[in-house]
C-alpha positions as CSV (number, residue, x, y, z in Angstrom):
1,M,-4.0,-64.1,39.1
2,A,-2.0,-63.4,42.1
3,Q,1.4,-62.7,41.7
4,A,4.2,-62.8,44.2
5,A,8.0,-61.7,44.7
6,K,10.4,-62.7,47.2
7,V,14.0,-61.5,47.9
8,Q,16.6,-64.0,47.2
9,N,18.7,-65.0,49.9
10,A,16.8,-62.8,52.4
11,D,17.5,-65.5,54.9
12,Q,21.2,-64.6,54.5
13,M,21.0,-60.9,55.5
14,M,22.5,-59.4,58.4
15,I,20.0,-58.2,61.2
16,A,22.5,-57.6,63.9
17,I,26.2,-56.8,64.7
18,E,28.0,-56.4,67.7
19,T,31.5,-56.3,69.1
20,S,33.1,-58.9,71.2
21,P,37.0,-59.3,72.5
22,E,37.4,-61.7,69.8
23,G,36.0,-59.8,67.0
24,L,32.5,-58.9,65.4
25,N,29.4,-61.2,66.0
26,V,27.1,-60.9,63.0
27,S,23.5,-62.4,63.2
28,F,21.8,-63.2,60.1
29,A,18.2,-63.7,59.3
30,D,18.2,-67.3,59.3
31,G,19.7,-67.4,63.0
32,L,23.3,-68.0,61.9
33,V,25.9,-66.0,64.2
34,S,29.1,-65.5,62.5
35,S,32.4,-64.3,64.3
36,V,34.9,-62.6,62.3
37,P,38.0,-62.1,64.1
38,W,39.7,-58.7,64.5
39,E,42.9,-60.1,62.5
40,R,40.7,-60.3,59.5
41,I,39.5,-56.5,59.7
42,R,42.5,-54.6,58.4
43,E,41.4,-51.3,59.8
44,V,40.6,-52.8,63.5
45,R,43.2,-54.4,65.7
46,E,40.9,-55.0,68.7
47,Q,37.4,-54.1,70.4
48,S,38.7,-51.0,71.9
49,D,39.7,-49.7,68.5
50,V,35.8,-49.4,67.7
51,A,34.2,-45.9,68.1
52,S,30.9,-47.1,66.3
53,I,28.9,-49.6,64.4
54,E,26.3,-49.0,61.9
55,L,24.0,-51.3,60.0
56,H,22.0,-49.2,57.6
57,S,21.3,-52.0,55.3
58,P,21.4,-55.9,55.4
59,Y,24.1,-56.1,53.0
60,E,26.9,-54.1,54.6
61,A,28.0,-52.9,58.0
62,I,30.5,-49.9,58.6
63,I,32.9,-50.0,61.7
64,R,34.2,-46.6,62.6
65,T,37.4,-46.7,64.5
66,T,38.8,-44.4,67.3
67,E,41.4,-43.3,64.5
68,G,38.6,-42.0,62.3
69,E,38.9,-44.9,59.9
70,A,35.9,-46.6,58.3
71,A,35.8,-50.3,57.8
72,E,33.1,-51.8,55.3
73,I,32.0,-55.4,56.4
74,P,29.8,-56.7,53.5
75,W,27.5,-59.6,54.5
76,D,29.1,-62.4,52.3
77,F,32.5,-61.4,53.9
78,A,30.9,-61.9,57.5
79,R,28.9,-65.1,56.5
80,Y,32.1,-66.8,55.1
81,F,33.4,-67.5,58.5
82,E,30.6,-69.6,60.1
83,D,29.0,-70.9,57.0
84,S,30.7,-73.9,55.4
85,E,28.1,-74.5,52.8
86,Y,28.6,-70.9,51.6
87,R,32.3,-71.1,52.3
88,D,32.5,-74.1,50.1
89,R,30.7,-72.7,47.3
90,V,32.8,-69.3,47.4
91,D,36.1,-71.2,47.5
92,E,35.1,-73.5,44.4
93,I,34.4,-70.5,42.6
94,A,37.4,-68.8,43.4
95,V,39.3,-72.0,42.2
96,E,37.7,-72.1,39.0
97,G,38.5,-68.4,38.6
98,Q,42.2,-69.0,39.1
99,R,42.0,-71.9,36.7
100,K,40.3,-69.7,33.8
101,F,42.7,-67.0,34.4
102,A,45.9,-69.4,34.2
103,H,44.2,-70.7,30.9
104,R,43.8,-67.1,29.5
105,L,47.5,-66.2,30.6
106,R,49.2,-69.2,29.1
107,G,47.1,-69.0,25.9
108,L,47.8,-65.2,25.4
109,R,51.7,-65.8,26.2
110,H,51.6,-68.5,23.5
111,K,49.8,-66.4,21.3
112,S,52.5,-63.7,21.8
113,N,55.0,-66.3,21.0
114,L,56.8,-65.7,24.6
115,S,58.3,-68.1,27.2
116,Q,57.6,-67.5,30.7
117,Q,61.4,-66.0,31.2
118,K,60.7,-63.7,28.2
119,L,57.5,-62.6,29.6
120,A,59.2,-62.1,33.2
121,D,61.7,-60.0,31.5
122,L,59.2,-57.9,29.8
123,S,56.7,-57.3,32.5
124,G,59.1,-57.4,35.6
125,V,56.9,-60.2,37.0
126,G,59.0,-63.3,38.2
127,R,59.2,-66.3,36.1
128,V,58.3,-68.4,39.1
129,T,55.5,-66.1,39.9
130,I,54.2,-66.6,36.3
131,A,54.5,-70.3,36.4
132,R,52.5,-70.5,39.6
133,I,49.8,-68.3,38.0
134,E,49.6,-70.6,35.0
135,S,49.6,-73.5,37.2
136,A,46.7,-72.1,39.2
137,S,48.5,-72.3,42.6
138,Q,48.7,-68.5,42.9
139,S,46.2,-65.7,42.3
140,P,47.9,-62.6,40.7
141,R,47.4,-59.2,42.0
142,L,45.9,-56.5,39.9
143,D,49.3,-54.6,39.5
144,T,50.7,-57.9,38.2
145,I,47.7,-58.4,35.6
146,Q,48.4,-55.2,34.3
147,R,51.9,-55.8,33.8
148,L,51.3,-58.9,32.2
149,A,48.9,-57.6,29.8
150,A,51.0,-54.6,28.9
151,A,54.1,-56.7,28.1
152,M,52.2,-58.9,25.9
153,G,50.7,-56.0,24.2
154,H,46.9,-56.8,25.2
155,P,44.2,-55.0,27.1
156,I,43.7,-56.2,30.7
157,Q,40.2,-57.4,29.4
158,A,41.8,-59.8,27.5
159,L,43.4,-61.7,30.5
160,M,40.0,-60.8,32.7
161,M,37.3,-62.2,30.5
162,D,36.9,-65.4,28.4
163,D,35.9,-65.2,24.7
164,Q,32.5,-66.1,25.7
165,A,32.2,-63.3,28.1
166,E,33.5,-60.9,25.7
167,S,31.2,-61.8,22.8
168,H,28.3,-61.1,25.3
169,A,29.7,-57.6,26.5
């Protein structure tokens, strides 16, 4: 019996990349061309800052700047700008992640018998920031997560993983 295998999402792999005055134009195997504006690439301000581009794999491009810096451009970052279906899925996943994190933070805070103000005092994170994170209207930075976990006396994993994921780890 014949067996077959196929690379999943191969049509979304990068096949070419070039600079333009506005940004990077990234071509994908399915024919999509995505334009990544220069302002979204921290290391590069404009086309003249680019010394070279490398596309050694279909998953990541490397831009070398005239200043000697390297900017990594993953395929999913580039695809996000022009593929509305992909962008919607990514945004949906991000919102769900914010909600789950908010739920875990609120639960651990209650379990620790702390008010938002007391957690703010212990962690050095503003009470309004904690309220925004708990309402899933703001995503926390890593240092904020670390400070909140430490203030509650929990490992950072307690905030980063739900109970189901933890039981499978």
